[in-house]
C-alpha positions, 0 to 999 in steps of 0.5 A: 881503571874506571872511577866508579870501580876505583870508588867501589874498590875504595868502599870495599877496602874501607869495609875491610880495613874497618873490620881489621882496625876493630880486630886489632883493637880487640887484640890489644884489649885482650891482655887487659882481661888479666890485669885485675887477676894479676893485680890481685895475685900481686897483692896476695903475694905481698900480703903473704910475704908480710904474714910469713915475716910475722909468723917467723917473728911470732914463732921466734917469740914463742920459742923464747917465752917457752924458754923463759917459762921453763927457766921460771919453773926451774927457779921456783922448784929450786927455791921450793926444795930449799924450804926444808933446809932453812933455819931462821925466820929471816931466811924463810921470808927471803926464800918465800919471797923468791918463790912468790916472784918466781911463781908470778913470773911464771904465771905471766910468762905462761899468760904471754905464751898462751897469747902468743901461741894463739897469735901464732895460730891465727897467723899460720891459718891466715897464711894457709888461706892466702896460700890457697888463694894464690894457687887458685889465682895462679891456676885461673890465670894460667887457664885464662892465658891459654885461652887468650893466647888461643884467641889472640892467634885466632885473631891474628890469622883473621887479621892476616886474611884481611890484609890479603883482601885489602891487598887484592881490593887496592890493587891498581889504586895509587899507593899514595891514595891507599895510604891516605885513605887508611889514615882517613878511615882510622881517624874518621871512625871508619868513614873515609869515603862519603857521598856528596848529596845535593851540595852537602858532604855526607861526612862533615855535613858542610855545604860545598860550592856549586863549582866544587860539587860539579867537580865531584859529580863529574867523577873524573878524579878522586877529590878530597872534602876541603873540610873533613879530608874524606874522599867524596863521590856524588850521589843524587839526593831525593830532595835535589831540585835541579838547577833551582838549588844553585840559585838557593845557595851562595855557590862560591868557587873553588878559589873560596875553598882554597881561601878556606884551606889557607885560613884553616892551616893558619888556625892549625886545624888539620882534622887529625892529620900531621903537618903537611897531610891535609888535603886540598880540595884539588888532591886527586889521583889520575885514572 
């Protein structure tokens, strides 16, 4: 396979893979659309449970107050009936006090009961509102989940087609090159193959030595940028001044880049690659 065809395939592969990576990220983000609503639903359910507990307690208190009120009314009525049978002033005063105490207790219990009945009604109404909100959120989440599942399935089908296109496009290119190329694209915002214009890498905009650029320009093999690790191909620059440009740039040599690479390794600057994955300027693939 001619190197021009290899470069063209790599550019096509890059376009396909960039699109696939974008869709895969969309697939990862799809469930996030439900996060806010699910958190709201969780809070509503928690609040409803707390209100239900408050309702049960309020209901028990109202029942107890009603029982106490019934007993107080019965005690007052019994004391009032005894008024007809008293014979002394002392008995009258004692019974009258008992009636007043029972009446006061009855009034206080009735007041407390009315207060708790209002509280019970408010809690019950709040529970009804929360229950309606919970049902509404559950319905919306259910509908959205169906749409999300359909959208996700559609995107997964698209991803499968793109993977098939990648396989077709990369056919005949060494798998090791494709593996490294894919990692470069993922770590370099979709740019894995870039031109050298003049003596500058169009990916990292670093000036490259003339001898190294000549290697790229010859197009005999795949060469990686020693600075950003992208695959390089040569592209004529409109500002290029032929041989005069050599005189304007301290051209250096390939050995200079090797020295630079060694220094970079000591500094731990791997440009997004794991140990052992950074490419030297001479990494290549046979035609």
